[in-house]
N, C-alpha and C positions, 0 to 999 in steps of 0.2 A: 504494500500500500504506500502510495506517495505521501509525503508530509502534507501537501495541500489537501488531499482527500481525507487524510486523518484529521486535520484541523476542522474541516467542514463537517465531518460525521461524529466527532467526539462530543459527548455530553458534558464532560468536564475535563480538567487538566490531568486527572488521574488516568483517564482513558489513553491519553498521549504518553504518560509516564510508563505505561505497560510496554510500549514499544521501545525497548532499550537501545535500538540502533540510533534513535534520535537524541539520546543522552540529555534529557531534560535536566537542567541544573540551574541553581540560584547563582546570580552574579553578585559581585561585591564592589566596594569602593564607590566610584561615581555612578555605578549602575545598581546600587542597592535597591532592593525590592523589585528588580527585574529578573527575568529568567532567559535562558537561551536553549535553543534546540539545534543540534547539528543537522544540517540539511541533508547531506548524503553520507552520514556516518562521520566518525571522528577523523578519518583520513583526509577528507576534502578540505577542511579548514573553514568552510562557509557555515555560518550559523544565522538563525533567525532570532532576533532579540524581541521578547514579548513582555508585556506588562499586564498582569491580571487586573481587571477592572470590575467595578460594581455595575449594576444595571443603570445607575444614574451617571455613569461615566467617571466616577472618582476611582482612585487607586484602591485595589483590594490588597491589603497588607496582611501578611502572615504574622500573627501576634503570639503564636505558640511554637512549640518545638517539634510538633508532629507534622512533617511535610506531607505525608499521605493524606491525612485529614484535610489539610489545607488544599491539596490538589483536588480532592473530592468536592470541595466547596466552590472552587473556581469554575464558573461556567462561561465566562466571557473574557477574552483577551484582546488586547490591542497590539498590533504588530508595529514595533518601533523602527526596525531596520533589518536589512540583511548585510552582514559584514564578513570580511575574511579575518578570522581570528588571528592570523599570523602576519598581517600587514600593519 
């Protein structure tokens, strides 16, 4: 399944997390509260930067330690950018 198809069909972020090839992971520093998905697996270097958002468009922030529960709660994401991690 392509990443675009997966994003369209997923009910929440946990559905995407189950596909380990995309390596959903939390970012840090200036990208705190954002997440990345490897577009073609880890070898390609390209990633999709996403921001979980609430239905009203505000940031959906993880306030706990349990990422799986957080991923289950996130139903909407905003795509921030596509970047080459190694450039």
